[in-house]
C-alpha positions, -999 to 999 in steps of 0.1 A, spaced: 435 -418 719 402 -428 704 388 -432 739 355 -415 745 350 -386 747 370 -377 716 387 -344 716 408 -322 693 436 -347 689 411 -372 674 397 -345 651 433 -337 640 438 -374 632 405 -374 611 418 -344 591 452 -361 586 433 -392 574 414 -372 549 446 -356 536 463 -390 532 432 -404 515 431 -375 492 467 -380 482 460 -416 475 430 -407 453 452 -381 435 477 -408 428 451 -434 417 425 -415 398 441 -381 391 428 -346 399 391 -339 404 375 -332 371 350 -305 379 337 -304 343 319 -336 350 297 -318 375 280 -296 349 242 -293 349 223 -314 357 249 -335 375 256 -307 400 219 -304 409 218 -342 416 250 -338 438 234 -309 456 203 -329 464 224 -358 476 245 -335 498 213 -321 514 200 -356 520 234 -365 536 232 -334 558 196 -344 569 207 -379 576 238 -367 595 215 -345 617 189 -373 622 215 -398 634 239 -374 652 224 -384 686 226 -421 679 260 -425 662 289 -412 681 310 -405 650 283 -382 637 278 -367 672 316 -359 673 314 -346 637 293 -316 648 313 -310 680 334 -279 686 366 -300 685 358 -313 650 348 -278 638 381 -263 651 402 -290 634 383 -287 601 387 -249 601 424 -253 608 430 -277 580 409 -256 555 426 -224 565 461 -241 561 453 -254 527 438 -221 516 470 -203 527 490 -228 507 468 -221 477 475 -184 481 513 -189 483 517 -215 455 511 -202 420 480 -218 407 476 -233 372 444 -231 352 446 -269 344 443 -297 369 475 -315 378 476 -353 380 507 -354 402 504 -368 438 518 -336 453 507 -314 424 492 -285 444 494 -260 415 456 -265 412 443 -267 447 406 -266 437 411 -299 419 434 -314 445 417 -343 464 430 -334 499 417 -298 495 383 -311 482 379 -337 510 388 -312 538 363 -287 525 337 -314 522 343 -322 558 339 -285 568 308 -281 546 292 -312 562 297 -298 596 284 -264 587 253 -280 571 244 -302 600 250 -274 626 229 -251 605 200 -276 603 203 -281 641 198 -244 646 169 -243 621 151 -269 643 159 -249 674 144 -218 658 112 -237 649 110 -248 685 111 -212 697 148 -205 703 149 -171 686 186 -166 695 194 -194 671 185 -172 641 219 -154 640 238 -187 640 214 -202 615 219 -174 591 257 -175 594 259 -213 589 233 -214 561 250 -185 543 284 -202 545 270 -235 534 253 -219 504 284 -199 494 307 -229 495 284 -254 478 271 -231 451 305 -217 442 319 -252 440 291 -270 422 284 -240 399 320 -238 387 313 -263 359 284 -242 346 305 -211 342 309 -201 306 340 -180 297 341 -170 261 362 -146 239 347 -125 212 365 -104 186 344 -75 172 352 -53 142 337 -18 139 303 -18 122 300 -57 121 276 -72 147 291 -105 160 270 -134 174 298 -159 178 325 -164 204 352 -190 212 356 -210 243 389 -218 260 394 -248 237 388 -227 205 354 -241 198 330 -216 182 299 -209 202 268 -191 189 254 -168 216 219 -155 223 232 -120 219 253 -100 195 278 -72 200 283 -43 175 314 -22 180 309 15 172 341 30 183 373 20 201 392 46 221 424 46 240 441 70 264 479 67 270 501 77 299 523 108 292 553 105 269 586 96 285 622 98 274 648 74 286 685 69 279 697 35 267 731 19 262 738 16 225 755 -18 228 729 -36 250 697 -15 244 691 -15 282 680 16 301 709 35 318 702 53 351 736 68 357 741 86 324 758 120 324 731 133 301 703 155 313 671 154 292 642 178 286 613 175 262 607 210 248 579 200 223 555 172 222 531 160 195 504 135 204 496 129 167 526 133 144 541 121 111 577 118 102 591 141 76 626 132 61 645 161 46 671 160 19 698 160 46 682 128 59 674 145 92 640 135 106 616 159 120 579 156 129 548 175 119 513 175 133 492 148 115 458 138 127 453 107 106 453 70 107 488 57 117 499 89 134 526 84 160 537 102 192 568 124 189 588 148 211 617 172 205 643 167 232 673 187 243 702 170 261 731 184 280 761 164 291 770 174 327 806 162 323 817 182 292 788 206 286 781 193 251 745 194 239 723 174 215 689 182 201 665 163 179 633 143 176 624 110 191 593 88 185 580 55 198 567 47 163 535 32 151 524 7 125 528 34 98 560 50 111 592 34 125 606 41 159 632 69 160 658 77 186 685 104 191 721 93 194 738 113 221 773 98 220 790 66 211 776 49 242 741 65 248 709 73 229 677 90 239 645 70 230 608 71 237 595 38 251 563 24 237 535 42 255 515 23 280 476 24 278 461 42 307 425 35 297 408 19 267 372 15 260 346 4 235 314 20 225 290 -8 217 254 -19 211 243 -53 223 213 -70 206 194 -99 222 173 -125 204 143 -111 224 147 -79 203 162 -57 231 191 -33 224 216 -21 250 241 7 242 269 15 265 307 20 268 327 -10 281 358 -3 301 385 -27 314 371 -26 350 335 -17 340 318 -47 324 284 -45 307 257 -68 322 232 -82 297 209 -112 302 231 -128 328 263 -122 308 291 -100 319 310 -84 290 345 -73 298 369 -53 277 398 -77 273 421 -64 245 423 -48 211 446 -49 180 478 -39 197 496 -36 164 473 -7 154 471 8 189 449 38 191 438 32 155 425 -3 163 391 -11 147 389 -43 166 379 -49 203 383 -83 220 357 -90 247 355 -116 274 320 -128 281 313 -146 314 281 -162 325 278 -178 360 242 -190 367 251 -199 403 266 -166 411 233 -150 425 231 -180 450 267 -173 461 259 -136 466 228 -147 486 249 -169 508 273 -140 515 244 -117 523 231 -143 548 265 -145 565 266 -107 568 231 -107 583 240 -134 607 271 -115 618 251 -84 624 225 -103 645 253 -119 665 267 -85 672 233 -71 683 226 -102 704 259 -99 722 252 -63 729 218 -71 744 233 -99 765 259 -75 779 232 -49 788 211 -77 805 241 -88 826 247 -53 838 
Protein backbone atom coordinates (compact mmCIF):
# COMPACT_ATOMS: atom_id res chain seq x y z
CA UNK A 1 0.00 0.00 0.00
CA UNK A 2 1.10 3.58 -0.77
CA UNK A 3 3.38 2.33 -3.48
CA UNK A 4 3.00 4.10 -6.79
CA UNK A 5 0.80 3.92 -8.70
CA UNK A 6 -1.88 4.43 -6.08
CA UNK A 7 -5.16 2.66 -6.63
CA UNK A 8 -8.63 2.42 -5.09
CA UNK A 9 -7.37 1.07 -1.75
CA UNK A 10 -5.29 4.22 -1.22
CA UNK A 11 -8.31 6.35 -2.14
CA UNK A 12 -10.42 4.43 0.40
CA UNK A 13 -7.72 5.08 3.01
CA UNK A 14 -7.80 8.81 2.20
CA UNK A 15 -11.58 8.83 2.66
CA UNK A 16 -11.26 6.99 5.97
CA UNK A 17 -8.66 9.54 7.06
CA UNK A 18 -11.05 12.38 6.26
CA UNK A 19 -13.84 10.72 8.26
CA UNK A 20 -11.55 10.18 11.28
CA UNK A 21 -10.26 13.75 11.02
CA UNK A 22 -13.84 14.98 10.86
CA UNK A 23 -14.79 13.05 14.00
CA UNK A 24 -11.82 14.56 15.84
CA UNK A 25 -12.84 18.04 14.71
CA UNK A 26 -16.40 17.35 15.82
CA UNK A 27 -15.07 16.39 19.23
CA UNK A 28 -12.65 19.34 19.53
CA UNK A 29 -14.51 22.29 18.01
CA UNK A 30 -18.10 21.07 17.72
CA UNK A 31 -20.38 21.05 14.69
CA UNK A 32 -19.82 23.28 11.67
CA UNK A 33 -21.55 26.60 12.28
CA UNK A 34 -22.79 27.56 8.81
CA UNK A 35 -24.21 30.84 10.06
CA UNK A 36 -20.62 32.14 10.18
CA UNK A 37 -20.50 31.84 6.38
CA UNK A 38 -23.12 34.53 5.72
CA UNK A 39 -22.38 37.23 3.15
CA UNK A 40 -19.68 38.43 2.54
CA UNK A 41 -17.76 35.55 4.16
CA UNK A 42 -19.26 32.99 1.75
CA UNK A 43 -18.09 35.05 -1.23
CA UNK A 44 -14.55 35.12 0.17
CA UNK A 45 -14.69 31.34 0.73
CA UNK A 46 -15.96 30.87 -2.84
CA UNK A 47 -13.04 32.88 -4.26
CA UNK A 48 -10.60 30.90 -2.10
CA UNK A 49 -12.12 27.64 -3.31
CA UNK A 50 -11.81 28.68 -6.95
CA UNK A 51 -8.16 29.62 -6.38
CA UNK A 52 -7.60 26.24 -4.70
CA UNK A 53 -9.13 24.48 -7.71
CA UNK A 54 -6.91 26.51 -10.07
CA UNK A 55 -3.80 25.67 -8.03
CA UNK A 56 -4.82 22.02 -7.87
CA UNK A 57 -5.07 21.91 -11.66
CA UNK A 58 -1.82 23.84 -12.17
CA UNK A 59 0.21 21.48 -9.99
CA UNK A 60 -1.63 18.22 -10.76
CA UNK A 61 1.09 17.18 -13.22
CA UNK A 62 3.88 18.00 -10.76
CA UNK A 63 2.62 16.75 -7.41
CA UNK A 64 1.62 13.10 -7.34
CA UNK A 65 -0.94 13.55 -4.57
CA UNK A 66 -2.78 16.11 -6.72
CA UNK A 67 -2.42 13.92 -9.78
CA UNK A 68 -4.01 11.04 -7.86
CA UNK A 69 -6.71 13.36 -6.53
CA UNK A 70 -8.20 13.75 -10.00
CA UNK A 71 -7.80 10.11 -10.94
CA UNK A 72 -10.64 7.69 -11.50
CA UNK A 73 -9.80 5.74 -8.33
CA UNK A 74 -10.05 8.86 -6.19
CA UNK A 75 -13.32 9.89 -7.86
CA UNK A 76 -14.88 6.44 -7.29
CA UNK A 77 -13.90 6.44 -3.61
CA UNK A 78 -15.15 10.00 -3.00
CA UNK A 79 -18.48 9.22 -4.66
CA UNK A 80 -18.78 6.05 -2.57
CA UNK A 81 -18.15 7.88 0.70
CA UNK A 82 -20.45 10.76 -0.26
CA UNK A 83 -23.22 8.38 -1.30
CA UNK A 84 -22.91 6.35 1.91
CA UNK A 85 -23.09 9.42 4.14
CA UNK A 86 -26.03 10.76 2.13
CA UNK A 87 -27.90 7.48 2.63
CA UNK A 88 -27.17 7.69 6.35
CA UNK A 89 -28.55 11.24 6.35
CA UNK A 90 -31.71 9.95 4.70
CA UNK A 91 -32.15 7.11 7.20
CA UNK A 92 -31.37 9.02 10.40
CA UNK A 93 -33.94 11.66 11.47
CA UNK A 94 -32.29 15.05 11.05
CA UNK A 95 -32.50 17.87 13.57
CA UNK A 96 -32.72 21.55 12.64
CA UNK A 97 -29.95 22.37 15.10
CA UNK A 98 -26.30 21.29 14.91
CA UNK A 99 -25.19 18.65 17.35
CA UNK A 100 -21.89 18.89 19.20
CA UNK A 101 -21.63 15.16 19.89
CA UNK A 102 -18.79 13.18 18.35
CA UNK A 103 -21.16 10.74 16.70
CA UNK A 104 -24.10 13.18 16.60
CA UNK A 105 -25.21 12.55 13.02
CA UNK A 106 -28.67 14.02 13.56
CA UNK A 107 -27.51 17.06 11.61
CA UNK A 108 -25.33 15.70 8.83
CA UNK A 109 -24.94 19.06 7.06
CA UNK A 110 -23.06 20.33 10.13
CA UNK A 111 -21.17 17.08 10.78
CA UNK A 112 -17.46 17.46 10.02
CA UNK A 113 -16.93 14.04 8.32
CA UNK A 114 -19.84 14.81 5.95
CA UNK A 115 -18.44 18.27 5.18
CA UNK A 116 -14.88 17.03 4.57
CA UNK A 117 -15.98 14.19 2.28
CA UNK A 118 -18.11 16.54 0.20
CA UNK A 119 -15.22 19.03 0.09
CA UNK A 120 -13.04 16.23 -1.28
CA UNK A 121 -15.65 15.39 -3.91
CA UNK A 122 -16.15 19.07 -4.81
CA UNK A 123 -12.42 19.61 -5.23
CA UNK A 124 -12.21 16.65 -7.62
CA UNK A 125 -15.19 17.87 -9.64
CA UNK A 126 -13.76 21.39 -9.85
CA UNK A 127 -10.29 20.32 -10.98
CA UNK A 128 -11.64 17.86 -13.56
CA UNK A 129 -14.04 20.50 -14.83
CA UNK A 130 -11.19 23.00 -15.24
CA UNK A 131 -9.14 20.37 -17.06
CA UNK A 132 -11.95 19.84 -19.59
CA UNK A 133 -12.36 23.60 -19.96
CA UNK A 134 -8.73 23.81 -21.03
CA UNK A 135 -9.20 20.87 -23.41
CA UNK A 136 -12.21 22.61 -24.95
CA UNK A 137 -10.20 25.77 -25.52
CA UNK A 138 -7.57 23.65 -27.23
CA UNK A 139 -10.16 22.35 -29.67
CA UNK A 140 -11.39 19.17 -28.00
CA UNK A 141 -15.10 19.72 -28.67
CA UNK A 142 -16.12 16.43 -27.12
CA UNK A 143 -15.00 17.83 -23.75
CA UNK A 144 -18.00 20.17 -23.74
CA UNK A 145 -20.43 17.58 -22.38
CA UNK A 146 -18.12 16.54 -19.55
CA UNK A 147 -17.32 20.17 -18.84
CA UNK A 148 -20.99 21.09 -18.49
CA UNK A 149 -21.68 18.12 -16.21
CA UNK A 150 -18.76 18.85 -13.88
CA UNK A 151 -19.26 22.61 -13.79
CA UNK A 152 -22.98 22.15 -13.15
CA UNK A 153 -22.34 19.75 -10.26
CA UNK A 154 -19.66 22.06 -8.84
CA UNK A 155 -21.94 25.09 -8.99
CA UNK A 156 -24.91 23.21 -7.49
CA UNK A 157 -22.93 21.81 -4.54
CA UNK A 158 -20.95 24.96 -3.75
CA UNK A 159 -23.80 27.46 -4.10
CA UNK A 160 -26.31 25.38 -2.16
CA UNK A 161 -23.77 24.98 0.66
CA UNK A 162 -22.30 28.48 0.87
CA UNK A 163 -25.68 30.10 0.20
CA UNK A 164 -27.33 28.29 3.10
CA UNK A 165 -26.28 30.99 5.59
CA UNK A 166 -27.94 33.69 3.48
CA UNK A 167 -31.33 31.98 3.42
CA UNK A 168 -33.95 34.03 5.26
CA UNK A 169 -36.88 32.09 6.67
CA UNK A 170 -39.45 34.27 8.40
CA UNK A 171 -42.96 33.87 9.79
CA UNK A 172 -45.63 36.54 9.44
CA UNK A 173 -49.09 36.69 11.01
CA UNK A 174 -51.60 38.78 9.06
CA UNK A 175 -55.07 39.91 10.14
CA UNK A 176 -57.81 40.70 7.62
CA UNK A 177 -57.65 44.33 6.48
CA UNK A 178 -54.34 45.17 8.23
CA UNK A 179 -51.21 45.34 6.01
CA UNK A 180 -48.23 43.85 7.80
CA UNK A 181 -44.57 44.79 7.15
CA UNK A 182 -43.01 42.87 10.00
CA UNK A 183 -42.13 39.21 10.44
CA UNK A 184 -40.24 37.07 12.93
CA UNK A 185 -37.19 34.93 12.36
CA UNK A 186 -36.62 31.50 13.92
CA UNK A 187 -35.27 33.14 17.06
CA UNK A 188 -38.33 35.33 17.50
CA UNK A 189 -36.56 38.52 16.42
CA UNK A 190 -38.80 41.03 14.64
CA UNK A 191 -37.62 41.86 11.12
CA UNK A 192 -38.95 44.72 9.00
CA UNK A 193 -39.41 43.66 5.39
CA UNK A 194 -39.23 45.54 2.09
CA UNK A 195 -42.78 44.35 1.37
CA UNK A 196 -46.13 44.23 3.12
CA UNK A 197 -48.91 41.64 2.97
CA UNK A 198 -52.58 42.52 3.37
CA UNK A 199 -55.00 39.66 3.96
CA UNK A 200 -58.37 40.17 2.26
CA UNK A 201 -59.99 36.81 2.92
CA UNK A 202 -59.15 33.41 4.35
CA UNK A 203 -61.02 30.36 3.06
CA UNK A 204 -60.92 26.71 4.00
CA UNK A 205 -62.34 23.56 2.47
CA UNK A 206 -62.81 20.43 4.59
CA UNK A 207 -62.91 16.74 3.81
CA UNK A 208 -66.43 15.20 4.04
CA UNK A 209 -67.99 14.63 7.45
CA UNK A 210 -67.34 11.29 9.12
CA UNK A 211 -68.98 9.36 11.92
CA UNK A 212 -67.06 6.94 14.13
CA UNK A 213 -67.95 4.78 17.10
CA UNK A 214 -65.89 5.16 20.25
CA UNK A 215 -65.56 3.25 23.50
CA UNK A 216 -67.24 5.27 26.25
CA UNK A 217 -64.62 4.29 28.82
CA UNK A 218 -61.45 4.97 26.84
CA UNK A 219 -62.61 7.37 24.13
CA UNK A 220 -60.79 5.28 21.53
CA UNK A 221 -62.24 4.35 18.16
CA UNK A 222 -63.92 0.93 18.01
CA UNK A 223 -63.69 -1.03 14.76
CA UNK A 224 -65.62 -4.18 15.77
CA UNK A 225 -68.78 -2.55 17.15
CA UNK A 226 -72.16 -4.27 16.50
CA UNK A 227 -73.62 -0.92 15.47
CA UNK A 228 -74.16 0.04 11.83
CA UNK A 229 -74.22 3.79 11.19
CA UNK A 230 -75.74 5.97 8.47
CA UNK A 231 -75.86 9.77 8.12
CA UNK A 232 -79.32 10.70 6.87
CA UNK A 233 -78.88 14.47 7.03
CA UNK A 234 -75.85 16.72 6.97
CA UNK A 235 -75.45 20.42 7.69
CA UNK A 236 -72.24 22.18 6.68
CA UNK A 237 -73.22 25.29 8.63
CA UNK A 238 -75.33 24.60 11.71
CA UNK A 239 -76.21 25.88 15.15
CA UNK A 240 -77.28 23.85 18.18
CA UNK A 241 -80.82 24.30 19.45
CA UNK A 242 -81.62 22.90 22.90
CA UNK A 243 -85.31 22.16 23.54
CA UNK A 244 -87.08 22.03 26.87
CA UNK A 245 -86.54 18.29 26.99
CA UNK A 246 -82.80 18.94 26.83
CA UNK A 247 -82.61 17.16 23.48
CA UNK A 248 -80.19 18.80 21.07
CA UNK A 249 -80.99 19.29 17.44
CA UNK A 250 -79.35 21.46 14.81
CA UNK A 251 -80.64 24.07 12.40
CA UNK A 252 -79.07 25.75 9.39
CA UNK A 253 -77.07 28.78 10.51
CA UNK A 254 -74.74 30.59 8.11
CA UNK A 255 -73.00 32.86 10.58
CA UNK A 256 -69.72 33.19 12.44
CA UNK A 257 -69.14 30.21 14.71
CA UNK A 258 -71.34 27.76 12.81
CA UNK A 259 -70.41 24.13 13.25
CA UNK A 260 -70.85 20.98 11.16
CA UNK A 261 -73.60 18.58 12.19
CA UNK A 262 -75.21 15.36 10.98
CA UNK A 263 -78.30 13.36 11.87
CA UNK A 264 -77.36 9.70 12.24
CA UNK A 265 -79.31 6.47 12.49
CA UNK A 266 -77.74 3.45 14.12
CA UNK A 267 -78.89 -0.18 14.17
CA UNK A 268 -77.47 -2.85 16.44
CA UNK A 269 -76.89 -5.98 14.37
CA UNK A 270 -76.99 -8.18 17.47
CA UNK A 271 -80.38 -7.28 18.97
CA UNK A 272 -81.97 -5.05 16.32
CA UNK A 273 -82.20 -2.00 18.57
CA UNK A 274 -81.89 1.40 16.92
CA UNK A 275 -80.80 4.87 17.94
CA UNK A 276 -81.17 8.21 16.18
CA UNK A 277 -79.90 11.68 16.91
CA UNK A 278 -77.58 14.55 16.08
CA UNK A 279 -73.81 14.59 16.33
CA UNK A 280 -71.42 17.49 15.79
CA UNK A 281 -67.68 18.11 15.84
CA UNK A 282 -68.28 21.49 17.51
CA UNK A 283 -66.65 24.87 16.94
CA UNK A 284 -65.38 27.75 19.04
CA UNK A 285 -69.01 28.82 19.51
CA UNK A 286 -70.70 25.42 19.97
CA UNK A 287 -69.49 22.39 21.95
CA UNK A 288 -68.87 18.95 20.54
CA UNK A 289 -71.94 16.68 20.71
CA UNK A 290 -72.13 12.90 20.43
CA UNK A 291 -74.87 10.27 20.46
CA UNK A 292 -74.78 7.56 23.14
CA UNK A 293 -75.65 4.20 21.59
CA UNK A 294 -75.39 1.96 24.65
CA UNK A 295 -73.42 1.75 27.87
CA UNK A 296 -70.23 0.93 25.97
CA UNK A 297 -70.45 2.84 22.68
CA UNK A 298 -71.16 6.32 21.36
CA UNK A 299 -71.28 7.83 17.88
CA UNK A 300 -69.20 10.96 17.36
CA UNK A 301 -68.02 13.21 14.55
CA UNK A 302 -64.20 13.65 14.55
CA UNK A 303 -62.80 17.12 14.09
CA UNK A 304 -62.81 17.73 10.36
CA UNK A 305 -59.50 17.75 8.53
CA UNK A 306 -58.71 20.69 6.21
CA UNK A 307 -58.54 19.63 2.57
CA UNK A 308 -57.50 23.00 1.24
CA UNK A 309 -57.00 26.42 2.76
CA UNK A 310 -56.01 29.61 1.02
CA UNK A 311 -55.56 33.32 1.52
CA UNK A 312 -56.55 36.10 -0.85
CA UNK A 313 -53.88 38.78 -0.41
CA UNK A 314 -52.29 41.90 -1.82
CA UNK A 315 -48.55 42.39 -1.54
CA UNK A 316 -47.12 45.91 -1.55
CA UNK A 317 -43.45 46.64 -2.22
CA UNK A 318 -41.46 49.73 -1.24
CA UNK A 319 -41.03 50.41 -4.95
CA UNK A 320 -44.77 51.07 -5.12
CA UNK A 321 -45.78 47.84 -6.87
CA UNK A 322 -48.86 45.84 -5.88
CA UNK A 323 -49.38 42.13 -6.47
CA UNK A 324 -52.75 40.50 -5.79
CA UNK A 325 -53.16 36.71 -5.75
CA UNK A 326 -54.40 33.71 -3.80
CA UNK A 327 -51.79 31.81 -1.78
CA UNK A 328 -52.32 28.07 -1.31
CA UNK A 329 -50.37 25.59 0.80
CA UNK A 330 -48.48 24.23 -2.22
CA UNK A 331 -48.72 27.34 -4.36
CA UNK A 332 -46.46 30.11 -3.00
CA UNK A 333 -46.46 33.68 -4.27
CA UNK A 334 -43.14 34.98 -5.65
CA UNK A 335 -42.45 38.68 -5.07
CA UNK A 336 -39.04 40.38 -5.35
CA UNK A 337 -37.11 37.19 -4.63
CA UNK A 338 -39.36 36.21 -1.71
CA UNK A 339 -41.47 33.06 -1.74
CA UNK A 340 -44.59 33.50 0.38
CA UNK A 341 -46.10 30.22 1.60
CA UNK A 342 -49.45 29.62 3.30
CA UNK A 343 -48.33 28.09 6.59
CA UNK A 344 -51.24 28.11 9.02
CA UNK A 345 -54.21 30.03 10.41
CA UNK A 346 -56.13 30.48 13.67
CA UNK A 347 -57.03 26.83 14.20
CA UNK A 348 -59.30 27.66 17.14
CA UNK A 349 -61.56 29.68 14.83
CA UNK A 350 -61.22 27.24 11.92
CA UNK A 351 -63.12 28.36 8.84
CA UNK A 352 -63.93 31.63 10.60
CA UNK A 353 -60.28 32.54 11.05
CA UNK A 354 -59.46 36.16 10.27
CA UNK A 355 -55.74 35.47 10.58
CA UNK A 356 -53.34 33.80 8.16
CA UNK A 357 -49.80 32.77 9.04
CA UNK A 358 -47.31 32.93 6.18
CA UNK A 359 -43.76 31.69 5.81
CA UNK A 360 -41.50 33.95 3.77
CA UNK A 361 -38.34 32.45 2.31
CA UNK A 362 -35.58 34.23 0.42
CA UNK A 363 -32.58 32.37 -0.98
CA UNK A 364 -30.36 34.67 -3.09
CA UNK A 365 -28.15 31.76 -4.16
CA UNK A 366 -31.02 29.61 -5.42
CA UNK A 367 -30.85 30.86 -9.07
CA UNK A 368 -27.20 29.77 -9.17
CA UNK A 369 -28.17 26.31 -7.89
CA UNK A 370 -30.84 26.04 -10.59
CA UNK A 371 -28.25 27.12 -13.16
CA UNK A 372 -25.94 24.35 -11.99
CA UNK A 373 -28.70 21.78 -12.32
CA UNK A 374 -29.49 23.06 -15.83
CA UNK A 375 -25.83 22.70 -16.81
CA UNK A 376 -25.79 19.12 -15.52
CA UNK A 377 -28.87 18.28 -17.57
CA UNK A 378 -27.36 19.88 -20.66
CA UNK A 379 -24.16 17.90 -20.13
CA UNK A 380 -26.13 14.66 -19.75
CA UNK A 381 -27.99 15.34 -23.00
CA UNK A 382 -24.75 16.04 -24.86
CA UNK A 383 -23.14 12.90 -23.46
CA UNK A 384 -26.12 10.90 -24.68
CA UNK A 385 -25.95 12.48 -28.14
CA UNK A 386 -22.19 12.00 -28.37
CA UNK A 387 -22.48 8.34 -27.39
CA UNK A 388 -25.07 7.87 -30.15
CA UNK A 389 -22.80 9.49 -32.74
CA UNK A 390 -19.88 7.35 -31.61
CA UNK A 391 -21.95 4.21 -32.04
CA UNK A 392 -22.97 5.23 -35.57
CA UNK A 393 -19.35 5.97 -36.50
CA UNK A 394 -18.21 2.55 -35.23
CA UNK A 395 -20.83 0.80 -37.37
